[in-house]
MIDOTOR-13074 format. One line per 8 residues: number of its first residue (from 1); their letters; for each residue x, z, y of C-alpha. Coordinates in steps of 0.5 Angstrom, whole numbers, plus 500, padded with zeros to 3 digits. Layout:
MIDOTOR-13074
NUM) a) X/Z/Y ~ ...;
***
This chain:
MIDOTOR-13074
1) mlkptrra) 786/764/482 ~ 779/763/486 ~ 777/756/481 ~ 770/753/482 ~ 766/754/476 ~ 759/751/475 ~ 752/756/474 ~ 749/755/467;
9) slallaal) 743/751/467 ~ 737/753/466 ~ 734/753/459 ~ 728/749/458 ~ 722/752/455 ~ 722/753/447 ~ 717/751/443 ~ 710/753/442;
17) tacgarqp) 709/756/435 ~ 703/754/432 ~ 697/758/432 ~ 691/758/427 ~ 688/761/420 ~ 692/764/415 ~ 693/758/410 ~ 692/758/403;
25) vptpdtaa) 698/758/398 ~ 697/752/394 ~ 696/752/386 ~ 697/746/381 ~ 689/746/381 ~ 688/745/388 ~ 690/741/393 ~ 695/743/399;
33) apqatapa) 692/745/405 ~ 695/741/411 ~ 700/746/414 ~ 701/747/422 ~ 707/745/425 ~ 709/747/431 ~ 710/741/436 ~ 717/738/438;
41) apakpvsp) 720/742/443 ~ 720/737/450 ~ 727/731/450 ~ 732/733/453 ~ 733/728/459 ~ 737/724/459 ~ 742/724/465 ~ 745/719/469;
49) slrlpsqv) 753/718/469 ~ 755/714/476 ~ 749/712/480 ~ 742/717/481 ~ 736/712/478 ~ 732/708/482 ~ 725/712/480 ~ 726/715/486;
57) rptgyaae) 727/715/493 ~ 728/720/499 ~ 724/719/505 ~ 727/725/509 ~ 730/732/509 ~ 729/738/513 ~ 735/743/512 ~ 735/751/514;
65) ltidpalp) 742/754/513 ~ 744/761/513 ~ 751/761/515 ~ 756/767/517 ~ 764/764/517 ~ 765/771/515 ~ 763/770/508 ~ 765/766/502;
73) tfqgvvdi) 757/763/501 ~ 752/760/505 ~ 744/760/504 ~ 740/754/504 ~ 733/752/504 ~ 731/744/503 ~ 725/740/503 ~ 726/733/501;
81) dlevkett) 720/728/501 ~ 720/723/496 ~ 717/716/495 ~ 716/715/486 ~ 717/709/485 ~ 715/708/478 ~ 712/714/473 ~ 719/719/470;
89) dtlwllgr) 719/725/467 ~ 725/728/470 ~ 728/728/479 ~ 735/727/479 ~ 739/729/484 ~ 747/731/486 ~ 749/738/486 ~ 756/741/486;
97) hlevkeat) 758/749/486 ~ 750/750/487 ~ 746/756/485 ~ 740/754/485 ~ 735/760/486 ~ 728/756/486 ~ 725/749/485 ~ 718/748/487;
105) ltvggksv) 715/739/487 ~ 709/739/491 ~ 705/733/490 ~ 698/732/492 ~ 698/738/495 ~ 699/742/489 ~ 705/746/487 ~ 709/745/481;
113) altrhqgs) 714/749/478 ~ 721/745/475 ~ 725/746/470 ~ 732/746/472 ~ 737/742/467 ~ 744/740/468 ~ 746/733/468 ~ 753/730/467;
121) gdflgfvp) 759/732/472 ~ 755/733/478 ~ 748/731/476 ~ 742/735/477 ~ 736/734/473 ~ 729/738/475 ~ 723/737/470 ~ 716/738/472;
129) aspltpga) 710/740/466 ~ 708/733/467 ~ 712/726/469 ~ 712/725/476 ~ 708/719/478 ~ 708/714/484 ~ 707/716/490 ~ 708/721/495;
137) arvrivye) 711/728/494 ~ 716/733/497 ~ 720/737/492 ~ 723/745/496 ~ 730/747/493 ~ 732/755/495 ~ 740/755/494 ~ 747/759/495;
145) grlsdrev) 753/755/496 ~ 760/756/497 ~ 764/756/503 ~ 770/755/501 ~ 777/757/504 ~ 781/753/499 ~ 777/746/500 ~ 777/740/506;
153) lgafrtqe) 771/737/502 ~ 764/741/503 ~ 763/746/507 ~ 770/749/508 ~ 772/756/512 ~ 779/757/517 ~ 781/762/521 ~ 783/761/528;
161) ggdwyayt) 785/766/533 ~ 783/771/528 ~ 776/768/529 ~ 772/766/523 ~ 770/758/523 ~ 766/754/519 ~ 766/746/519 ~ 764/740/513;
169) qfeplgar) 767/734/511 ~ 762/729/506 ~ 765/723/505 ~ 765/721/500 ~ 763/726/494 ~ 761/732/499 ~ 755/733/501 ~ 752/734/495;
177) rvfpsfde) 756/741/495 ~ 752/743/500 ~ 745/740/499 ~ 742/738/493 ~ 741/731/495 ~ 740/724/493 ~ 749/724/496 ~ 749/716/496;
185) pgfkvpwq) 751/711/502 ~ 744/706/500 ~ 739/713/501 ~ 739/712/509 ~ 734/716/511 ~ 733/722/517 ~ 735/729/517 ~ 733/735/521;
193) ltfhvpkg) 737/741/521 ~ 735/749/522 ~ 742/753/522 ~ 742/762/522 ~ 748/764/525 ~ 750/771/527 ~ 752/774/533 ~ 757/771/537;
201) nvavtntp) 757/764/533 ~ 754/758/535 ~ 751/751/531 ~ 753/744/532 ~ 751/738/528 ~ 749/730/529 ~ 744/731/535 ~ 741/736/541;
209) vvaeepra) 739/742/540 ~ 732/742/540 ~ 731/750/540 ~ 734/756/540 ~ 731/763/537 ~ 733/770/538 ~ 734/774/531 ~ 732/781/529;
217) dggttyrf) 739/782/526 ~ 742/779/534 ~ 744/773/532 ~ 740/766/534 ~ 737/760/530 ~ 739/753/532 ~ 733/748/530 ~ 737/741/532;
225) artqplpg) 732/734/533 ~ 731/729/526 ~ 736/724/525 ~ 735/717/526 ~ 737/715/519 ~ 743/717/515 ~ 746/717/509 ~ 748/725/506;
233) yliafgvg) 756/723/507 ~ 754/722/514 ~ 752/729/516 ~ 756/734/519 ~ 756/741/523 ~ 760/747/525 ~ 759/754/526 ~ 764/759/530;
241) pfdfleak) 765/762/537 ~ 766/755/539 ~ 768/753/546 ~ 765/746/549 ~ 769/742/555 ~ 764/736/557 ~ 767/730/559 ~ 763/724/563;
249) psgekavr) 756/721/560 ~ 758/716/555 ~ 756/709/556 ~ 750/705/557 ~ 745/711/557 ~ 750/717/559 ~ 749/720/553 ~ 752/727/553;
257) trivtpkg) 760/728/552 ~ 763/734/549 ~ 769/736/546 ~ 768/742/542 ~ 774/747/540 ~ 776/754/538 ~ 776/758/543 ~ 779/759/549;
265) raaegaya) 783/753/547 ~ 777/747/551 ~ 782/745/557 ~ 787/743/551 ~ 782/737/550 ~ 782/734/557 ~ 786/727/555 ~ 780/726/549;
273) gkvtpeil) 775/728/554 ~ 777/723/559 ~ 779/717/555 ~ 772/718/550 ~ 767/714/555 ~ 772/709/556 ~ 773/708/549 ~ 765/708/548;
281) ghleryfg) 765/702/554 ~ 769/698/551 ~ 766/698/544 ~ 759/697/547 ~ 761/691/551 ~ 763/688/544 ~ 757/689/540 ~ 752/687/546;
289) maypyekl) 749/693/545 ~ 749/701/547 ~ 751/707/542 ~ 746/707/538 ~ 746/715/538 ~ 743/721/542 ~ 750/725/544 ~ 757/725/543;
297) dvmaiplf) 760/732/541 ~ 768/730/538 ~ 770/737/534 ~ 777/739/533 ~ 778/742/526 ~ 784/746/524 ~ 786/744/517 ~ 783/738/516;
305) ggamehpg) 787/732/515 ~ 785/725/520 ~ 778/725/523 ~ 770/723/521 ~ 765/719/525 ~ 760/722/524 ~ 753/720/529 ~ 754/725/535;
313) lvtfnsgl) 759/730/532 ~ 766/725/530 ~ 771/730/528 ~ 779/731/529 ~ 785/734/526 ~ 785/739/532 ~ 793/737/533 ~ 790/730/533;
321) ilskened) 786/732/539 ~ 789/737/543 ~ 795/740/546 ~ 797/744/552 ~ 799/739/557 ~ 807/742/557 ~ 807/740/550 ~ 803/734/549;
329) tlnrqrgf) 806/727/548 ~ 805/719/549 ~ 805/719/542 ~ 799/724/541 ~ 795/721/546 ~ 796/713/544 ~ 795/716/537 ~ 788/720/539;
337) ynvqthel) 787/713/543 ~ 787/709/536 ~ 784/714/532 ~ 778/715/537 ~ 776/708/538 ~ 777/708/530 ~ 772/713/529 ~ 767/710/535;
345) ahqwfgny) 767/704/532 ~ 764/706/526 ~ 758/708/530 ~ 756/700/529 ~ 761/699/523 ~ 758/705/518 ~ 754/709/521 ~ 749/703/525;
353) vtmawwdd) 750/699/519 ~ 752/702/513 ~ 755/700/506 ~ 749/700/500 ~ 755/702/496 ~ 762/704/495 ~ 764/698/493 ~ 764/695/500;
361) lwlneafa) 767/701/504 ~ 770/696/507 ~ 765/694/511 ~ 768/701/514 ~ 774/702/513 ~ 777/695/514 ~ 772/693/520 ~ 774/699/523;
369) swatpriv) 781/698/523 ~ 781/691/525 ~ 776/693/532 ~ 781/698/534 ~ 787/693/536 ~ 782/689/538 ~ 779/694/543 ~ 786/697/545;
377) esaqptwd) 789/690/547 ~ 785/689/552 ~ 783/696/553 ~ 790/698/554 ~ 794/691/555 ~ 801/695/555 ~ 801/698/548 ~ 803/692/544;
385) aplervrg) 796/692/539 ~ 797/685/538 ~ 804/687/535 ~ 802/692/531 ~ 797/689/527 ~ 802/684/525 ~ 807/690/523 ~ 800/694/519;
393) rsyalstd) 799/687/515 ~ 807/687/513 ~ 805/694/510 ~ 798/692/508 ~ 802/686/505 ~ 807/691/501 ~ 803/695/498 ~ 799/690/495;
401) slvtarri) 804/687/492 ~ 803/692/486 ~ 799/689/480 ~ 796/697/481 ~ 794/695/488 ~ 786/695/488 ~ 782/689/491 ~ 779/690/497;
409) rqpieseg) 772/690/494 ~ 773/694/487 ~ 768/694/483 ~ 767/702/482 ~ 766/705/475 ~ 767/712/476 ~ 767/718/481 ~ 775/716/481;
417) dvvnafdg) 774/710/483 ~ 770/713/490 ~ 777/716/491 ~ 781/711/490 ~ 777/707/495 ~ 781/710/501 ~ 787/707/501 ~ 792/702/504;
425) itygkgsa) 788/696/501 ~ 781/698/505 ~ 784/700/511 ~ 790/695/512 ~ 789/690/507 ~ 782/690/509 ~ 783/689/516 ~ 788/684/516;
433) vlamtesw) 784/679/512 ~ 778/679/518 ~ 785/679/523 ~ 786/672/519 ~ 779/670/519 ~ 778/672/526 ~ 784/667/528 ~ 781/662/523;
441) lgrdvfqr) 774/660/526 ~ 775/664/533 ~ 775/669/537 ~ 767/667/539 ~ 764/666/533 ~ 767/671/529 ~ 765/676/534 ~ 757/672/534;
449) gvrrymrt) 757/674/527 ~ 759/681/528 ~ 752/681/533 ~ 748/678/527 ~ 751/681/523 ~ 748/688/526 ~ 742/685/529 ~ 740/683/522;
457) hahgnata) 741/690/519 ~ 740/695/524 ~ 740/702/522 ~ 740/700/515 ~ 745/698/509 ~ 749/692/507 ~ 753/689/502 ~ 759/683/503;
465) kdflaals) 755/678/501 ~ 751/679/508 ~ 757/680/512 ~ 759/673/510 ~ 752/670/511 ~ 752/673/517 ~ 759/669/519 ~ 758/662/516;
473) aeagqdvs) 751/661/520 ~ 755/663/526 ~ 761/659/524 ~ 757/653/521 ~ 760/653/514 ~ 761/657/508 ~ 766/662/510 ~ 765/665/502;
481) gvlgsfld) 770/661/499 ~ 775/663/503 ~ 774/671/504 ~ 772/671/497 ~ 779/669/495 ~ 782/675/498 ~ 776/681/498 ~ 774/681/490;
489) qggaplvt) 782/679/487 ~ 788/684/488 ~ 795/682/490 ~ 797/676/496 ~ 799/669/497 ~ 807/668/498 ~ 806/661/502 ~ 813/656/501;
497) trldcsgk) 814/651/506 ~ 819/645/506 ~ 820/640/512 ~ 819/632/510 ~ 820/628/515 ~ 823/622/510 ~ 816/617/513 ~ 813/616/520;
505) vpvvklsq) 810/623/520 ~ 813/629/518 ~ 810/633/512 ~ 810/640/511 ~ 810/641/503 ~ 806/647/502 ~ 806/651/496 ~ 802/658/493;
513) rrflpvgs) 803/662/489 ~ 802/671/488 ~ 808/675/492 ~ 811/679/487 ~ 817/684/487 ~ 823/683/482 ~ 821/686/476 ~ 814/686/477;
521) sgdasqrw) 809/684/471 ~ 804/681/475 ~ 801/674/474 ~ 804/669/479 ~ 800/664/478 ~ 794/667/482 ~ 791/662/487 ~ 788/663/494;
529) kvpmcvry) 785/659/500 ~ 789/660/505 ~ 788/659/513 ~ 795/658/515 ~ 798/654/522 ~ 805/653/523 ~ 809/652/529 ~ 814/647/529;
537) gtgaragr) 819/645/535 ~ 824/640/537 ~ 828/642/543 ~ 824/645/548 ~ 818/642/545 ~ 814/647/540 ~ 807/645/537 ~ 802/648/532;
545) actvmege) 798/645/525 ~ 793/648/521 ~ 790/648/515 ~ 786/651/509 ~ 790/651/503 ~ 786/651/496 ~ 791/649/491 ~ 798/650/488;
553) saelplpe) 801/645/493 ~ 799/641/499 ~ 801/637/505 ~ 800/638/512 ~ 802/632/516 ~ 805/634/523 ~ 803/628/528 ~ 804/631/534;
561) akacptwl) 811/631/533 ~ 815/626/536 ~ 821/628/532 ~ 823/631/525 ~ 823/638/528 ~ 829/642/528 ~ 825/649/526 ~ 819/651/523;
569) lpnadgag) 815/658/524 ~ 810/657/517 ~ 806/664/519 ~ 804/662/526 ~ 803/668/531 ~ 804/672/524 ~ 796/672/523 ~ 796/670/516;
577) yyraavdg) 795/674/511 ~ 801/672/506 ~ 809/673/505 ~ 812/666/507 ~ 819/663/505 ~ 822/657/507 ~ 829/655/505 ~ 837/659/507;
585) qmlarlls) 838/653/512 ~ 831/654/515 ~ 831/661/516 ~ 837/662/519 ~ 835/657/524 ~ 829/661/525 ~ 833/668/525 ~ 837/664/532;
593) tdsrhlsr) 832/661/535 ~ 832/663/542 ~ 826/668/543 ~ 823/664/548 ~ 820/659/542 ~ 817/664/538 ~ 813/670/540 ~ 814/676/539;
601) aervallg) 809/677/534 ~ 813/672/530 ~ 819/675/531 ~ 816/682/528 ~ 813/678/523 ~ 819/674/520 ~ 823/681/520 ~ 818/682/515;
609) dvqalvna) 817/677/511 ~ 826/677/510 ~ 824/684/508 ~ 819/682/502 ~ 824/677/500 ~ 830/681/499 ~ 825/685/494 ~ 823/679/491;
617) gtlpaada) 830/679/489 ~ 831/671/493 ~ 834/674/499 ~ 841/678/498 ~ 839/685/500 ~ 847/683/505 ~ 845/678/508 ~ 838/681/511;
625) lgllpsla) 842/688/512 ~ 847/684/516 ~ 842/682/521 ~ 841/690/523 ~ 847/691/527 ~ 845/685/532 ~ 838/688/532 ~ 841/695/534;
633) gekdrqvl) 841/693/541 ~ 834/689/541 ~ 830/691/548 ~ 823/689/545 ~ 821/696/541 ~ 816/692/537 ~ 822/688/534 ~ 827/694/533;
641) qasldlan) 821/698/530 ~ 821/691/525 ~ 828/691/523 ~ 829/699/522 ~ 823/697/517 ~ 828/692/515 ~ 833/697/513 ~ 828/700/508;
649) vlkpsvls) 832/697/503 ~ 838/702/503 ~ 834/708/499 ~ 839/713/497 ~ 835/712/490 ~ 838/706/490 ~ 845/706/491 ~ 850/710/487;
657) earqadre) 853/717/489 ~ 860/714/492 ~ 855/709/497 ~ 851/715/499 ~ 856/717/506 ~ 857/710/506 ~ 850/708/508 ~ 850/715/513;
665) rflrdtyg) 856/712/516 ~ 852/706/517 ~ 846/708/520 ~ 851/713/525 ~ 855/706/527 ~ 849/702/527 ~ 845/707/531 ~ 848/712/533;
673) araralgf) 851/710/540 ~ 843/708/542 ~ 840/715/539 ~ 846/719/543 ~ 846/715/550 ~ 838/716/549 ~ 839/724/548 ~ 835/729/547;
681) tpragede) 833/730/554 ~ 828/725/557 ~ 830/722/564 ~ 826/721/570 ~ 822/715/571 ~ 824/713/564 ~ 819/707/562 ~ 814/709/556;
689) dtrllrpt) 818/705/551 ~ 824/708/552 ~ 820/715/550 ~ 817/713/544 ~ 823/709/541 ~ 827/716/543 ~ 825/721/537 ~ 825/714/531;
697) llwlagrq) 833/713/533 ~ 834/721/533 ~ 831/722/527 ~ 836/715/524 ~ 842/716/526 ~ 841/724/527 ~ 837/726/520 ~ 838/720/516;
705) grdpklva) 846/719/518 ~ 848/725/520 ~ 852/724/527 ~ 855/730/528 ~ 854/729/536 ~ 846/729/535 ~ 847/735/529 ~ 851/739/534;
713) eakklaek) 846/738/540 ~ 840/738/536 ~ 842/746/532 ~ 844/748/539 ~ 836/746/541 ~ 833/750/535 ~ 836/756/537 ~ 834/755/544;
721) wlvdsqtv) 826/752/542 ~ 825/759/537 ~ 827/763/544 ~ 822/759/548 ~ 820/753/546 ~ 819/750/553 ~ 827/748/553 ~ 826/742/549;
729) apevvdpm) 822/736/551 ~ 816/736/546 ~ 817/729/544 ~ 823/731/542 ~ 821/737/538 ~ 820/734/531 ~ 826/730/530 ~ 830/736/533;
737) laiaaang) 828/741/528 ~ 829/735/522 ~ 835/734/524 ~ 838/741/525 ~ 833/744/518 ~ 837/738/515 ~ 844/741/516 ~ 842/748/518;
745) daalharl) 844/754/513 ~ 842/761/511 ~ 841/764/517 ~ 837/758/521 ~ 833/758/515 ~ 831/766/515 ~ 830/765/523 ~ 825/759/522;
753) mtafkgeq) 822/763/516 ~ 821/770/520 ~ 818/765/526 ~ 814/762/522 ~ 811/768/519 ~ 810/771/526 ~ 807/765/529 ~ 799/764/530;
761) erkkreql) 799/758/534 ~ 797/752/530 ~ 801/747/533 ~ 808/751/534 ~ 806/753/525 ~ 806/746/524 ~ 813/745/527 ~ 816/750/523;
769) idalgsft) 813/749/516 ~ 815/741/517 ~ 822/744/519 ~ 822/749/513 ~ 821/742/509 ~ 827/739/511 ~ 832/743/508 ~ 837/739/504;
777) dpalarqs) 840/746/501 ~ 837/745/494 ~ 836/754/494 ~ 834/753/501 ~ 829/748/500 ~ 827/752/494 ~ 825/758/498 ~ 821/754/502;
785) lglmldps) 817/751/497 ~ 815/758/495 ~ 811/759/501 ~ 806/756/497 ~ 806/760/493 ~ 805/766/498 ~ 797/768/497 ~ 798/770/504;
793) qdmrevga) 799/763/507 ~ 793/757/506 ~ 796/752/503 ~ 791/747/507 ~ 797/748/512 ~ 803/750/508 ~ 803/745/502 ~ 805/740/508;
801) vlfgvsna) 812/743/505 ~ 812/739/498 ~ 813/733/501 ~ 818/734/506 ~ 822/737/500 ~ 821/731/495 ~ 826/726/499 ~ 832/723/495;
809) qtrdvsya) 837/730/497 ~ 832/735/494 ~ 827/731/489 ~ 830/735/484 ~ 828/741/486 ~ 821/740/488 ~ 820/735/480 ~ 822/742/479;
817) fvtenyda) 818/746/483 ~ 812/743/481 ~ 813/742/473 ~ 814/750/473 ~ 809/752/477 ~ 803/746/476 ~ 797/751/474 ~ 798/755/480;
825) laarmpee) 799/749/484 ~ 792/746/483 ~ 789/752/482 ~ 791/753/490 ~ 791/746/493 ~ 784/742/495 ~ 781/739/488 ~ 783/733/491;
833) yvsglawv) 790/734/493 ~ 792/735/486 ~ 793/728/484 ~ 797/727/489 ~ 803/733/485 ~ 805/727/482 ~ 808/724/488 ~ 814/728/487;
841) gasycdpv) 816/723/482 ~ 816/717/486 ~ 823/718/489 ~ 826/717/483 ~ 829/710/479 ~ 832/711/473 ~ 828/710/466 ~ 830/718/464;
849) hrqevaaf) 826/721/469 ~ 821/715/469 ~ 819/718/462 ~ 819/725/465 ~ 815/724/469 ~ 809/720/465 ~ 810/725/460 ~ 808/730/464;
857) fternara) 804/728/468 ~ 799/723/465 ~ 794/728/461 ~ 794/733/467 ~ 793/727/472 ~ 788/725/467 ~ 784/731/470 ~ 784/730/477;
865) pggprmla) 780/726/481 ~ 784/719/482 ~ 789/721/478 ~ 790/716/474 ~ 791/710/479 ~ 795/715/483 ~ 800/716/478 ~ 799/709/476;
873) qvlegvdl) 803/707/482 ~ 808/712/482 ~ 811/709/475 ~ 810/703/478 ~ 814/703/484 ~ 819/707/480 ~ 819/701/475 ~ 820/696/481;
881) ciafkaaq) 826/701/484 ~ 829/700/478 ~ 829/692/477 ~ 830/693/484 ~ 837/697/483 ~ 839/692/478 ~ 838/686/482 ~ 841/688/489;
889) gpslesfl) 844/694/487 ~ 851/690/487 ~ 849/687/494 ~ 848/693/497 ~ 854/697/494 ~ 859/691/497 ~ 855/691/504 ~ 856/698/504;
897) aspkkvpa) 863/698/502 ~ 866/693/507 ~ 868/696/514 ~ 863/693/519 ~ 864/692/526 ~ 857/694/530 ~ 856/690/536 ~ 856/693/543;
905) tpgr) 849/695/544 ~ 846/691/550 ~ 843/693/556 ~ 846/700/558;
***
């Protein structure tokens, strides 16, 4: 078991023993001579506990690293130029799993030895013989660090095609694993990096190479240009036998753009190379300034989740950025385009202007998430980015309904809080609140505010107050009251509307309280300052009225209405970050209203609010589910997807055993005909929406509904695919394997397992892992989980099997496996993933299992990064499921037990 341990700190200097003349022995007849005493030992430095002290700041770094990706350690030398602002007796840095060999301080041209002191956590203290006084200094540290084959944070290594590669991921707290440094976002300074690498390897980092020098051992020394001011978390590098795909130069400055891939895979980056310069151009036009860095490399990293926005070296999971042309899919291409838009938006939001501290992470992530649909909307107008935003808003509102959900601007009180900040609240809620603000103020005003913010804080750090000031200046009003009510408290409002036509002018009666799902312990009395617009109509006439609702209740007159409206939509364009409630009669009118009156975005938002009302217990689940058959043939993919989200109220965990088969029957009766008509084989001339919808409907009707025709065909195709993967269209491989495996036997499991262990290609290995996690036979699911304990397998790859098995049908298997093997699993997993093991209990919906989950994981998650909040959300989810089952269970059971007449799907 490889478990990182910290090196013991150097001992402090021993106290000096005083020397002097022998002292006379005192007698009663003579006065005792004073005793010579040893001077007191130097006081032990008091360690910081969360943030570095402010007495010393870096002004620049120069680091040399000797890296052989085939070895588990690397050697480093870092020189840090310092500005001592206040006298201090200890220089504090951050370092983790680093063995310091030597540390020297240079002040005024003189070298001073330093004594190392291990502080609490990751704090490294360096104590000079005499205190540091204000002025310039330089510290040099010689050390050794780890190239982990377990982690995906810090510096880690992996094999691809028989070759070793070294990569990095430093956000949020990983730079300290490679450099003893001021690893906080507020310390933003230039870096100069040099790498010594063995023969056959290349080094890449944030800046262009300025010199390549041959080494006596046959390797190469690469010296790179100095960066612009950057915090440590934005530094990145890779070492390995890379291939490079030259793309078209990007942006106004025509910076060199390359796709960096493992050896032999450059051609797979063709799509990324094509669209990256396009995306950067769109962003430059929005921000009104050129890309601020010297080059743009985009590097593929195996076994790495997601992507990261490092200036000059954006990194991506290899499966997201690379694909052979004959294996590519629309879903992957759109996924890459959206994520690359997010990462390149960070070149301004986060890189050019960086948050001062982690409590303002939203200034990075919420803005990049908001920018994605804003840019894609104009760059790819047929992709429905505005509707994707509305669906994303609904997901964020669901997350935000938990009392354990964070605030957007959550105080940071521990390293665990930093880890927890990377969640659906920061990204999803933050993005939705910004979109609401933009709709309220107007796009031009919002864009001017963004540009002012960028100009004012160029290459520096900023806070929420700084952004609100820039936006207020352009808006001509103080926006902090509205935004602050959403940034600094958790939850979201439920706005209830009632149309009152008793006076001369129709009036919308408004009230607000916190939206809470049934069974929640939250406080409903919270209030927000809510920018909102309503739409209303009579016949062919439609109108719009807007306000900022500040109190518990308000009135919104409709002076343009010529008569009492026949319909009232509480959230025009789905732009507001709130749930909307109308009375049952008005809801029925809206749902039956001709779609020419409601926009597509409004229909999507309304379906999200219907689901929320079911979760709150105010709308019977049967009434909501009764909408699904008529929506099953919906031609608009976005509206259909929103209706499929509504189908999630039919979770197996809330149903009795007797109703499980009825649930499957309802899903295949409702969606099976359309799924079978689409089939597993794309047809020539199909539009992109059809190709994107096919995998979803196949999975829903075949995997969830167990449609017998789809199951039989999936099994046949799985056998063909195992012989020749080209026999199945790439876009249906995942649902096909999931359907076949969920209904598969031991023979199919054995074939898939053999294929996985013999497969070298990363993409196929990932597809096989997903398939092995889809078996519903308990014994076969247990065999799949055994991969996680196999020392010949990389846990960073096979760990995905756990969350496939953690479904309602095999949850007992995954829960037992984790609780029986917790220590072994935790020792093999990346440490930042350990807290996620608690999610094996998330699909339970009864008090007994809830108690078991709490008892097993409470102490264990307390030791894992971000673990306490993770477990709290799991337990709250179980509590809410229990309450939902009690409130809506009878309605669900009655609905499923009754025969349904499914209308014919239109358009076929």
